[in-house]
N, C-alpha and C positions, 0 to 999 in steps of 0.2 A: 778610231779613238786615239791613234797615235798623234793626230794634230793637236789634241788637247794637252797631251803630255809634253810635246815639243814646245808649245806656246808657254806652258807653265814653267818649264825649266829655263826658258829664255827670259821670262818676265817674273822673276821671283818676287820683286817688290810689289808688283801689281797684284799678285796672288795673295800676299800677306795683307795688303790694304783691303782687298776684297774680303778676306777672312774677318778683318776687324769690322767691316760694314755688316757682314752677316751676324756677327756677335751682337752689335748694337741693335740691328733690325730685329733679331730674334728675341732679344730681351724686351724691346719695346712691344713686340707683338704678344709676347707672353703676358705682359702686364695689361695690355688693352683688350686681349681676347675676352669675349663673353664667357663667363664661367657658369655652366648649368649642370644639372644632374644628368639629364638625358638630352639627346639631340632634339632640335626643333621639329617635333613630329606633329603633323596636322592629321588627325584621325579623319578619314573621309566620311564623315557623318554629319548630316544636318538634322537637327531636332526642331520640331514644331510643338511648342508647349502652350496649351490653352487652358486657362482656369475658368470653370463654370460653377460658381459657388452654389452649394445646396443640391446639385444635380446627381441623380443616380447613375451607375455605369451604363444602363440602357439608354437613358436620355442623352448622356454624353456621346455615346456611340452614334445615335441617330442624328442628333442635331449638330454635333461638333466634328467628331472623328471622320464619319463617312464623307461629308461635304469637302472637308479639307483633304482627306486621303485621295479622293477622286481627282482633285486638282494637282496635288503633289505628284501623283503617279504619271502625270503627263510630261514631267520633266525628263528629258533624255539623259541616259547614262546611269540611271538608278539600278544597282545590283539587287537590292532587296528593300522592301518597305514593311516595317514592323510597327504596329500601332497598339496602343493600350488605352482602353476607355475605363476609367476608374471613377470612384466617387470624387467629384469636384474638379477633375482635370482630365485632359486628353493629351496623350503623348504620341507623336508620329516620328519615327526614326527612319530617315532615308539614308541608306548606305551606298557609297559610290566606290569606284576603283581608286586605288592609291595614286594613280597617275592623273586623276581628275584635278582640274583647277577649282579648288573649293570656294574661292571667292566668287567665281562665276556661278558655281552650283548654288551657292547661298542666294545670290541675286535672282537666279531663275526660280527658286522655291518661293522667295518673297513675292516675285511678280505673279506666280501662279495662284497664290492664295489671297492676294490683296482685294479681289472683288467678291470673295465668298461672303454671303450674308449669314450672320450668326445672330442668335438671340440677343436682346438688348442688354441684359445684365452679364454678358460674357466679356471677360477681359480680352483685350486685343491679343491675338496669337503672338507668341514670342519666338523668334527664330534664333536658334543657338547652335554654336559650333563647339567641337571638343578638340582641344589640343593641349600640349604640355604648358603653353603659356597662359592658359585659362585657369590653371591651378594656383591657389594662393601660395605665395613665396613666404608669407609670414602670417601667423595667427596670434593675435594679442588678446589677452584677457584683462578686462578692467572690472574691478570689484570695489565696493565700499559698503560696509555694514551700516553706515549712518544714513545712507540715502535709499529711498525706495527704488525698486527696479525701474519704474517709469522715469523718475528724476535722473537716475544714473544714465539711463539710455539717452535721455534728452541732453545731458551734459556731454556725453561722448559724441552725440550727433552734432552738437553746436560748436564744441571746442576742439575736439581731437580730429574728427573727420576732415574738416576744411584744411587743417594744418598738414595732415598727411597727404591729402590729395594733391597739394601743390608741389610736392617733392618731385624732382626730376627723375623720370623713369617709372614713376608710379602710374599705372593705368587706371586703377579703380580701387577704392576702399569701400568695403561692404560691411554692414552689420549682419552677422550670421542669421539672426532672426529678429529683424526690426519690427516693432509694433507700429503700424501706420496710423497716424491720427487722421480723423475725418469728422465732418459735421454730421451728426446723427439727428434725424427728425423721426420721433416716435409718435405716430398718430394715435389719438385716443379714440377707441371704437365708439364710445357713447357720444362723443362730440361729433364724430362724423355722421352718426345716425341722426343726431339732433338737427344738424344743419344740412341734412340731405346731400352730403358730399361723399365722394369715393376717393380712394388713394390715387386712382388714375387721373381724376379731375385735378386734385391738388398738385400732382406731378406736372401736368400740362401747364397749369397756371404759374408754377415756379419757373419752369423752363422759359415760358413766354416773357417773364419779368426779369430774366438774367441773361441779356443778350447784348451784343455789340457787333454792328455790321455797317458797312458803308451804304449810303442812300443816294449816291450820285454826287454831283458837284454844282456849284452856283457861281456865276460871274458877279463879283462885287468890286466896284471901283477898279475896273480893268484887270482884276485879278481873279483867276479861277480858284475857288476854294472848295475842298472836298467837304461833303456833309456826312457825318457819322451818327447813327442812332445808337445811343448807349443807355442801357438800363441794367446796371450791375449791382449785386449785393456787395456793399463795401465793408460791412461789419456783421457780426453775429446778431447784434441788436436790430440792425436793419432787416435782417432775414426774419427774426422773430416778429417784427411789427409789420411785415408786408401784408397789405390788405387783400383779402380774397373775397370775391362776390359770392353771395349765398343764393343759389338758384331756388326759386319757390318750389315747395314740395306739392306737386299737383295732386297727389293722393290726399294729403291733409286738407288742401283747399276744397276739394270735392266733398270730403266728409263734413267739414265745418259748414260749408254753404248749404248743403242739403239739410243739415240739422236746423240751421236758423230759418231756412225756408219752410220747414215743416211747422215751426212755431207760428209763422205768419199764416199758414194755411188753417191752423186751428182757430185763429182769431177771426178768420174770414169764412166761417162755415156757412153763412147765409148766401154767399155768392159763389157756391162751389162750381157751378157750371162755367161762369165767366172766368173765375180764377183758374179753373182747370185749363181753359183755353190759353189764359195768360201763362200758366205754368208750362204748358207744352212748348210755347215759344221760348220761354226763359230756359227751359231744360235744353232745348236744341242749341240756343245761343251759348249756354254754359259749357256744353260738350265741345263746342267749337273752341272756346277759350282753353279748355284743358288740352285739347289736341295741339293747338298753336303753341302753348307754353312748353309742352314736351318737345315739339319740333324745334323751337327756338333753342332750348337747352342743348339738344343733341347737335344742332348745327353750329352753335357757339363752340362746343368742344372740338368739332372738326375744324373750325376756323383757327383755333389756337394751335392745333397740330400742324395745319398747313402753313401758318405764319412762322412757326418754329423751324420747319423744314426749309422754308424760303430764306429765313435769316441765316441758317447754317450754310446754305449754298452761297449766299452773298459773302459770308466770312471767308469761305474757301477762295472765292474769286479775288478777294482783297489781300489774300495771304501771298507774299512774294515767294515763299518757300514751297507752295503747293505745286505738285507735279502736273504735267499736261493732262494726264489721265484724270486726275482729281478735278481739274478745272473743266474738263469736258463733261464729266458727270454733273458738276455743279451748274454748268450752263443749261444742260438738259432739265435739271430740277427747276431752275428759275423759269425757263420757258413753260414748263408744265404747271408750276404752282401759281405763277402770277395771275393767269386768268381764273384759276380755281378760287384764289383769295377774293378777287373782285366779284365773281359770281356769288360766292358765299356771303360776302358782306351785303350785296344787293338783296339776296334772299332774306337775310335776317331783317333788314330794314322793311321789306315788303310784309313780312310776317308780323312785325311790330305794328305796322300801320293797320293791318287787318284786325289784330288784337284790339287796338284802340277803337276801331269802328264798332266791333262787336260789343265792347264794354259800354260805349255810348248808347248804342241802340238798346242794349239790355236794360240800361238805367232808365231810358225814356219809356220803354215798353212796360216796365214794372210800375212806374209812377202813373202812367195813363190808365192802366187797367184798374188800379185801385181807386183812383179818383172818380172814374166814370160810373162805378157800380156800388159804391158804399157812401155812407154818411161820414160824419166827422170821426166817428170811432174807427171806421175802416180806413179813413185817410191817415189817421195817426198810426194805424197798424202798417199801412203802406209805407209811411215815413220810417217806421222802425225797420221795415224790411230793406228799404233803400239804405238806411244806415248800416244795416248788417252787411249789405253788399260792400259798402265802403270799408267796413271793419275787416273783411277778409283780405284786404290789401291787394286786390287784383289790379295791379298797376305795374309799370315798368321801373319803378324805383326799387333797386335791389339792395338788400341789406349787405353790409361789409363787415367782415371779422378779421382779426389778426391771426397769423399762423400760430402764435402762442396760445390762442384760444382753443385750438383743436389739437395741439401737439406739444410735446416736450422737445426743445431744441438745445443741444449742447455739443461741445467738442469732446470726443472720447477716442480711445484707441480701439483698434480692431479686436475681434475675438482671437486671442492668441492661445495656442495650445502647446507652448514651448517652455521648457525649463533649461536653463544653462547655469552650470556651477563650476567653479574652479576650486579644487581642494575643499569641496563642501560648501563654499560660499557663493551666493548668487552673483552672477557676473554677466557682463556684456562682451561678446566676442567680436573682434575686428579682424577682417580678412583682407590682406593686401595682395592685389594682383598687379604684376608689373606689365609694362608695355612689351611688345614683341622684340623691339630692338635693344632693350635695356639689359643690364647685367644683374643676375640674381643676387650676387654677393654685394655689389655696390648699392642696389636698392635696399637690401636688408640692412646694411650698415647705416645708410642715410635715415631710414625709418627709425631704427633704434636710437640713433643720435637725437632725432627730433623728439622722440618719446621721453628721453632723459630731460630735455629742456621743458617739456610740457608738465612734468610731474609737479614742479613747484607751483604751477598755475591751477592745478586741480584741487578740489576740496580736500580738507584733511581726512586722513584715513583711507584715501584712494590707493589701491594697490594695482600696479600695472606689471603684468608678467607675460613672458613669451611662452606660448603653448607649442608652436611649431615654427621652426626656422629652417627653411630649405638651404640657406647659406651655410649652416653648420654641416649639413650632410655634404654639400658641394665641397666645402673646404676640407673636410675630413677625407672625402673620396680623393680629391686632388692630391692632398698631402700623402695619403697612403699609396696612391699609384706612383707619385714621384719618388717616394721612399723605396718602393719596390723596383722602380726603374733604375735609381741610383745604385741600389744593392746589386741588381743584375749587372750593371756596368762594372762594378767593382769585381764581381765574380768573373766576368769576361776578361777583365784586366789581369787577374791572377792566373787565369788559364793561359793567356798569351805569354805572360812572363814565365810560367812554368815550362812552356815548350821552347821558347826562344832563348830564355835565360839571359836576356839583355834588356836592361831597363829602358834604354833609348828607343829601341825598336818597338817595345811595348807601348811607350808613350806615343810614338808616331802612329801606331795602329789604332790606338784608342782615341786619337784626335777626331777620327771620323764620327764617333758617337755624338759629342756635343755639336759639331758642325752640322751633321745631318739632322739632328733634332731641331736646331735653330732654323735651318732652312725650311723644315717642315712646318714650324710654327708660323714663319712668314707666309708660307703658302696657305695655311689654314686661315690666316687673317684675310688674305686676299680673296679666298673662296667664301668668306663669311661663314665659316664653320665654327661652332662653339667648342670650347674646351670642356668636354664632359667625360663621363666614365668610359665611353666607347672610344673616343679619340685618344684619351690617355691610355686606354688598354692597347690601342694600336701602336702607340709610341713605345709602351713597355715591351710589347712583343717584338717590335722592330729593333729594339736596342741590341738584342742578341744577333739579329740578322744583318744590321747595317755595318757591323764591324767585319763581316765575312770577306767582303771584297778587299778591304784594306789589309786583312790578314794575309790573303793570297798574294797581294802585291808586295807587302813588306817582307813576307817570308821568302819570296823569290829573289827580291833585291838582296836580302841578308845572305841567302845561300850563295848568290853570285859573288857577293863581296868576299865571302869566305873562300870560294873556290877559284876565282879569277885572280891572276897576278896583277893585271893592270886595272886600276880603279879610276874611272872617269865618269863624266856625266853621261857619256854614251852607254856605259854599263847600266846605269839606272834606267835610261831610256829603253834599252833592249830588254832588260829584265821586266819592265812594265809591259812592254809590247808582247812578250812571250805569254803573259797571262791575260792580256786585255781582252782577247777574243773570248776566253773562257768565262771571265767574270761578267762581261757584257751579256753573253748568252744566258748565264745563270740568273743575272738580275732581270733580264727581259722575261725569262720564263716565270720568275716569281711574280713580277708585276702583271703579266698577262693572265694569270689565273684569277685575278680579281676583276677582270673586265666583265665576266658573266654576272658578277654580283649586281652590276648596274641594271641587269634585266630581270633580277629576282623581284617578284611583286610582293604585295602584302606588307605587313608590319615588319617582317624580318628584313626585307630589302631596304625599307626606309631606315631602320635602325642601324644596319651594318654597312650602309654605303659610306658614312663618315669614317668608319673603322677601316674599310678597304682603301678609301682615298688617302687616309693618313699613312697606311703601310706603303702604298704605291709611291707616294711622294718621298717618304723616308728612304725607300729602296733606291729610287732614282737619284736622290741626293747622295747616298752612300757611294754609288758608282761614280758620280762626278768627283766626289772627294778622293776616291781611290786612285783615279787616273790623273789628278791634278795636284792636290795638296800633298798626298803621300810621297810622290816623287820629289816635290820641292823640299819637304821636311827631311827626306832621306839625303838629299844633296847637302842640306845645311847641317845635319846632325850626324850622319853616318859616313859620308864619303871620305872624310879625312880622319875619321876616328881611329885611334890606335888600339882601342879596346877590341876591335874585331880583328882577330888573328887569321892569317891565311892558313887554311887547312884543306886537305883533300876530302872529298865526300866519303864518309864511312857509315856503315850500317850499324845501328845499335841492336840490342837484343830484340826489342819489339819489332823493328823493321825486318830483321833476319827471320823471326818467327812468322811474320806476315808473308814474306817472300816464299817461305817453305809451304805455308798453307795455300797460297795462291797457285804455286806450281802443282801441288797435289790436286787441287780442285780442277785445274785445267786438264790434268790427266784423267780425272774421274768425274767427268761432266754429269753423267746420269745420276750418280749418287748425290752430287751437290745440288742439282736441281730438284731431286726427289725430297731431300731434306727441307729445302726452301718451300716446296709445295706443301709438305706435311705441316710445317709451321704455320703457313698461311691458312690452310684448311682448319687447323686446330684453333686459330684465333677467331675464325668465323663462328665456330661452335660456341664461343663465349657470348655472342650477341643476345641470346635469350636471357642470359644471366645479368647482362649489363642494363638492359631496358632502355627506354626512350623517353624523352621529355621535350618541352619546348624551351623554356628558360627557367632556371632555378630561381626560387623566391629569394628576395633580398631581406634578410632578417636584421632586426635592430633591437635595442634595449627598450622596447615598447611592448606592452601587453594590451590587447584589445578585448573588451568585454561587450558583446552585442546582446541586447535583450529584444526578443521578438514575441509579441503577444498576438492573439487572433485579431483580425481586422474588426474595428468597431470598439475595441477595448478602451475604456476611459483612460485618458492620458495620466490621470491622477494615480491610477493603480500602478502604472509603469514607474511613475515618479517615486512612489512610496518604496517600491522595490529597489530603485536606484539609490535611495537614501540608505537603505540597509547595506547595500554593497559598498557604499562610500565609507560607512563605519568600519567595514572589514578592511578596506584599503588603508584607512588611516592607521590601523594597527600593525601594518606590515612595514618594517623599517627600511626595506630595500626600495620602496617606492618613494621617488622624489616628489612627484606631483601628478595630479590626475584631472582630466576635464570630462565633465558629464554633459551630454546633450540629449534631451528627451523631446519627442513629438515633433510637430511641424506647425508652421504659421500659415494661416489661410491666405495671406497676401503674397507669399513667396512662391515663385514659379517652381524652384527646385524643391523646396520643402513640401510643397503641395503634392509632389510626386511620392513622398515617403509615407509610410503607414504611421498614423498617429500613435498606434500601439507599439511603437518601437523606440529604442534608445540605445545609446552607446557610451561607453566610458573608455577613454584612452589614458593609460597609466604609463608614465615614464619611470624607468628603473635606474638605479645607480649604475655607473659604468662597469663596476666590478661584480655586480650581482649576478646570480645564477637564474636566468630567465625560466628555464624548465622547472626549477624548484618552486619559484613563485607561482607559476601556472598550476602546478600540482596542488599547491596549498589553496589557491583560489577555487579550484574545482572541488576540493573537499569541503569548502565552507559555503559556496554559493549554490542554492537550490531554490525551487519554487514549490511551496506547500500546496498551491492550488492545482498544480499540474498543467496549467495553461501556458505558462511561459517557457520559451526555449532560450538557453543561454549558450553562447559560443565564446570560449576563452582561448585565445591563441596569441602567439608571438606575432608582432606586426613590425612595420617600418615607419619611420618618421618621414620618409621620402614619398612625395606625391607621385614621383615618377616610377615607383616600384612596379614590377610586372607580376607580382605574386597573385594578384586577383584574377589573372587570366587562366590559372590552372583549375578550371572547373569543367565538369562534364555537362553538356547540354544535349537533350534529345527533344526534337520537335515532332509533335504528333499532329498531323494535318488531316482533315477530313471534311465532308460536307454536312455531317450530322453532329450537332453539339453533344448529344447523348453518347454517340459512339466514340467521339473524341475523349470525353470524360471517362468512359469505361476503359478505353485503351490506356489513358494516362494513369489511372489508378492501378491498373494491372502492372504496367511497367514500373511504376514507382515502388510497388511492393516487391517485385522481383529484383530490381536493381539494388534495392537497399541491402540485400544480402551479400553483395559483392565485397570482397575483402579490399581494403584500401580506399573505400568510398564512404564518405560521411555526409550527414545532413541532406539526405535525398528528399526533395519535395517537388511538388508541381504547382503551377499557378492556378489550378482549378480545385485544389483540395479545400481551400477555405471558402466559406460563404458568410455573408454578413446580413443580419436581419434588416429588412426594410419595411416601411409602412406602405401598404397598398390601399388606395382609395378607389373603389370601383363604383362609378356613378351609374345610378339607375336612370336611364335616359327618359323613361316615361314620367317618373316622379319629378325629375329635374325640369322637364319641359312644362309640367303643370304649374311650376313656380316661375316659369319664364327664364330658366337657366339652362346652360349647356355644360358639357364636361369641360370644355376649354375655359369657361368662366369660373367654374369651381376650381380648376387647377391654378388659374392666375390669382384667384382670391387667396387660396391656401398658401401659394408661394409668397404673396405679398404679406401675409400674416406672419410667416415663419422666417422670411429672409429680408435682408435690406437690399434695395436696388438703387443704383446710382441715378440721381436725378440731374445733377449738374455739377459744376465746380465753382469755387469761390476762394477769395484770398482772405485768410485770417491771420493776423499778426505777421504780415508779410510772407506768409507761406500759402502756397496753393493747396487746397484740400478738396477732396471729393465730398459732395453732399449726398448722403445715403439716407433713404427713407424706408421706413417699415411701420408696422402696426404694433403698438405696445400691448402685449398680452401678459397674463400671468404665466409663470414658467410652465412650458409644455414638457412634461416628464413621463407621460403615459398615454396610451391610445385613447383613453376616455377624454383626455384634454383636447385631442384633435376632433373627436366626435362632437364635442360640445361647441366647437367654433360655429358662430352664427354668420350666415350670409344674408345680404339684402336681396329679397325676392323682387322680381320685376312686377309681380302682381300686388305688391305691397306687403309690408311687414318683413319679418326675418324668418329664416329657416335654418335649423341645425344641419350640419353635414350628415349626421347619422340618419336624418330623415330622408335624404335623397341618395345616400351612398353607403356601401359596405366598407368599413374601415377595419383592417386586420394586419397583423404582422406576418410576413412571409419571408422565407430565406431568399436572399438575392446574391448574385455573384460579386466577389470583391473587385473583379475587373473582367473586361471582355477583350480578348487578344486576337489579333489577326496578323497574318504574314502574307504579304503580297495579295491582299484582298481576301484571303481565306482564313476562317477561324482556325485557331490551333491552340495546343497546350504545350507548355515548355516544362520539361523535367530537368532539374539541376541537382548537381551533387558536388561536394568538395572533395578533391583528390588529396588524400592524406599520406601519400608516399611519393618517393622520387620518380619511380617508374610509372609515369602517367600513361605511357603507351600500353602497358599491360592492363591497366584498369579500363582504358578505352576499348581494348580488344575484348575484354570480358563482357563489357556492356553490349557491344555489337553481337557477341555470341549469344547472349541472353535474348536479345531481340529476335535473332534468327530462330531460336528454339520456341518462342512463344507463338500461340495462335491468337492473332489479333482480330478484332471485329472487321468485317468486310468494309472496304471503302476507306480504310485508314492507311495513311502513308507515314513512314518514319524517316526522318532525316537527322543526321548527326550535325551538331553545331559546336560552338565553344572551342575548347582546346583540341578536340578531335579533328574538326574541320580545319583549324589553323595548322595543326601538325601535318595533316595529310597534304595540304597545299604546299606548305613550306618544304617538306622533305622531298616532294616530287620536283619542285623547282630547284632545290639545292642539288638533287641528283643530276638533273639536266645540266646545271651549271658546272658540276664536276666533269661530266662527259665533254662539254664544250671546252673546259679548261685543259683537259688532256689533249684534245686536238690542237688547241692553240699552242700548247707547250711543244707538241710534236712539230708543228709548223715552224715555230721559232728556231728549234734545234736544226731542222732541215736547212733553213736559210743560213744559220750560223756555221754549221759544219759542212754544208755542201753535199750531203749524202743522206740517204734514207736509212741505211743499215745501222749506222751509229745511233741515231735517235731511237730507232726501234729497239735496239739493245738497252738503251738507257731507260726506256719506258718500263722495263721489267723491274726497275727499282721501286716502282709505285706500290705493287702488292706487298713488298717487303716493309713499307712504312705502315701498312694496315695492321701488320702483326703487332708491332710495338704499341701502336695507338690504341687498339682494342684491349690489349693486355693492361695498359696503363689505366684505362677507364675501369676495368674490372678490379684491379688492385685498389684503386682509390674509392671505389663505390659510387662513382659519378655516372649518370646516364648519358646516352648519346643524345645531346640536345643541339639547339641551334648554334651556340658558340663552338661546340666541338665539331659541328659540320663545317663551320668557317675554318676551324683549325685543320680539318681534313683537306679542305680546298687549299689552304696555305701550304700544307705538306706536299701537295702535288708540285708546287713551285720550288719548295726548299730542297726536297729529296733529290730531284734531278740535278740540282746544282753540283752536288758532290760527284755524281756520275759524269757531268759535263767536264768538270775540272780534270777528272781522270782520263776520259776518252779524248779530250782535247790534246793532252800530252801524247797519247797513243797516236793520234792523227799526225802530230808534228813528226814523230819518229818514223811513222810509216812513209811520210813524204820524203824522209831521208833514206828510204829503201831498207829500213830495218824490218826483219821478219816479225810477223804478228805476235808470236809468243814472246820474243825478246822485247818488243815494244810494250806489251802488256806488263811484263815484269819490271821493266825500267820505269814505266809510268807509275806503277804501284809504289816503287821505292821512293820516287821523287815527290809524288803528290799525296802520299799517305799522311805526312805531317800536316800540310795545310788543310786537308780534308778533316782530319781529327780535330785540329785546332778550331776550325769554323764550327764544326758540329758541337763540340764540347762547350765552346764559348756561347753558342746559341742556347744550349741546354741549361748552362749555368745561369744565363741571364733570365731565363724563364722560371727558374725554381722559385723565387719569391712570389711570383704571380700564381704559380700552381699551388702554393701553400694556402693562398686565399685568406690571409690574416687581415688584410686591410678592407675598409669599406669600399664598395664599388667593384671589388675584385671578383664578385660572384659571377658577373657577366663574362669574365675572361678566364676563370679558373679552369673550366673543362677544356677550353681552347689550348691553354698552356700545357695541360696534362697530356692531351692527345699529340701535341707537337713534340713534347719531350719523349714520349714513348715511341712515336713513329720515327723520329730522327735517330733515336738510339739504335734501334734494330736495323733501320735502313742504312745507316752509316757503315756498320760492320759488315752487313750482308752485301751492300753495294760493292765494297772492295773485293768481294769474291764472286758474287753471282753475275754482275754486269760483265766482268772480263770473260767469264765462261760463256755467256750468251754471245758476246761480241766475237770471240774466236769461233764459236760454232757457226755463226752467220757468215763469217769470212770464209771458213772452210766450205760451207755449203755453196757460197757464191763462186768460190774457185772451182768446185767440182762441176757446177752448172756451166760455168764459162769454159772449162776444159772440154766438157762433152760437146758443147756447141762448136768448139774449134775442130774436134775430131769429126763431128758430123759434117 
């Protein structure tokens, strides 16, 4: 390190210019660094969400979840696969390791499921990822009492959405619960029956008339021109007026014909024999007509379906964006369907020809029979019969009707079961999501500026308010952390000034703080690390430590300037060199302890890697500043200073007292070590009283009110209760504003996952209000007279990146029998509910939702020519809308949804009364061929890694989550569960177990790394071994500090413990390094220890107290964002306090003992 010092002292101007560059570079980096709440954490989860409107959980599981789950499970690298099959939707969650490349994993999942065949009316599966950037950075409420909700939503969609989407850095702008417009075709049952049409036939005809596909190319005038077949609906009126062919009703024809023929037979009673023979021939011919008409109708339907499939395949081939796999499938479809269409068309033409021949022969036979055997009267009767045959219309001229003749066609919104209000007024909520590379604060400011300009363009009475702004939290967190960092720096400055009592030396020492921080900011910019509460926490923690190296250097220079008579640059050089080895070793040990953090897995490793990187860079920067800038500033400000008087080194009262204590301890080693051991053992006894946790919840001036009603509860009931609660909120003066969200929209993937019988209200309080008081007041006023609703009222955070939601207990009950799983889940739920500190214990099998069961009687149905599948499709078509095609209306692409218009189905009898068209003719009620009843059904069907399971969850309501988790596990051990049931802990328990094990291993590795660094630096093993005894001394103060403050041993405090390993040994290194220097001068061990203690006590105390003072503001936890670092600061303060004072005594005792032992062993070897 001497080369850096020599270079700096020879090139003062270069060092000063370099410092200016660092200042400008650091300021630029601080301005341009991305500012976020949390680090860019990509949760290793890929979700496959599929909406299946109107489907029961059982149908969703069999038709959606299982096929998709089988394909997703084939993706390599999946740790667990969790699926939920609920009403209307399927959710599959694939969890990977945090080290996985999630972009690759998402692509693999997409590739695995792309060929899965799903029912026609199922929405395409949506692949979703979860990361911090997917959370809205801004939620905006737009309300207007003068506009209907639909008009307001349309206004927001047309005017505000496009303006915000174009802002730089905005990735997506969503309406929280947008009502999707669509073209609805409501078929009229009576008209369908009248024209002998089915919904399937209408659907096929509409699809066949709304196509666009290439049909090859043609060479015209030496130019090859493509040919495209187009038949699209260009307007709603065009859709209404589309002509549909009416297929003759063969049953009606048969009935009418035989009736008229019977009349003819009565008139020809005299020629019964001959007429009977004629009738036999006519009857045979007529039966042939009926069979041919039926065959033609069926074949035409198949032809339409084949042509539609062929057209779709041709569209894929013409699409330049189609993938190779899609084109391969399309090619196969074209090859398969082309001959099918040709053969089908030829068959229809052949059947038409046969039908025409039969009609001709039948007409001739009828006329000949009558004319040969009767007189004029019979002839006229025969003419009447022939006329009747013509009247039946047995010919191929088909009647055509318009779609509007059999259906109501209009544009409408989807069935929405969502209510949104702001301060009691109906509103539309906009959610702004930023791009990954953009800055939360910049995006938020730009969006708010744009909203200000848009206000004048909106209709009068429109109110635009900000519901959630992540930028506020980020700015407050950054300001608070910076304030605590600056306060800590001031404290460190005062400590140094108190010890050195020289303003110039204090200024020089503290120069390392801004320079090291600015260098760190430059490095963070280059590493593309965001400025968040963890990196800021790292900087705040580092402020007390980065001044330590400079303190040691400036203190030694100052001491030498006082004691040496000749002052020169060489003095500064030699003074720096004396301590260079010690500060280098101490800095390297501190940095090395963070290397194992890079190998810590899970969310803890991902979260705290930026923290460790920030500290490591800051520490390295401080070392560089200490051996370069500090000597230069000393040369400029101290070397010729007349204020520093020459004086011989003298001991003060503190130093004399320490020298006496050290000498006594060296004489009484056993007592000293015994006292240290008792203190260490006593601190370990505090562990049960301290408790454990993962990460403390981040609280804010927000109160969350959650309403949960049983599945299937009408959303209007929830909304009515929400209105009552809003009146209560309006009467509490401490509440600034509140946002209400009730139910879910059937078209939204995310809202489809939520229970429609649920709702939430988020209330923002004044900054100075007492949150606990407001919560107590709300709990006293909010209740449910029906006893069905459950209300959760708790303090919450405005930050989407808060970690409070993870503090939940999860117990997984896995087995092969659904009954045994449910039995075990109910037993565990009951027992766990009694555990102190655990609230709202529920399991996902407790609830059941009524469902309508239609059990088809196969015998009765077959008598009517029906099957269970036909009944199911018919009922589904009556009760649900299915997507037929798409079309453009008013320049907007809309789905065309078709269903049957019925009177409101509100009870079981309405379903029983639904009439089906029987294949044998006429209609039949569902109740005639099936049993219709209401039965209890599951709210959802859940599986974990392919096995059904139940999940029991509970909210931990105390800081010591470890104690609650331990109690739960003890309860499980005591219970006698059904055979074949397996219990696994999940949630916070699993997370804590994994993290604490990994952090424990990281600490062990850190100790070995520290030992290795010290061995290399000191060139011996005895000194590092003695120094390691300072580590247990740090545990004493750390545990005592946590006990006094009431904070649990959590993830940040574990990081603090890891940090202590590096910090604590620095004091011992500074001490032992001086001992080693004196030993090299042949000074006896005892004298070297006493001399080193007198000389190095002041810098050791200065560095320790400066670090402690700098961490005090962070430990108090007054600022936003400090929750993540509070316990870390507390454990470092406590550990550094005890280790500093005990290190000055215990480490010399251990060192001398090892030296004496080594000397005795060496002496015995010599004698031997």
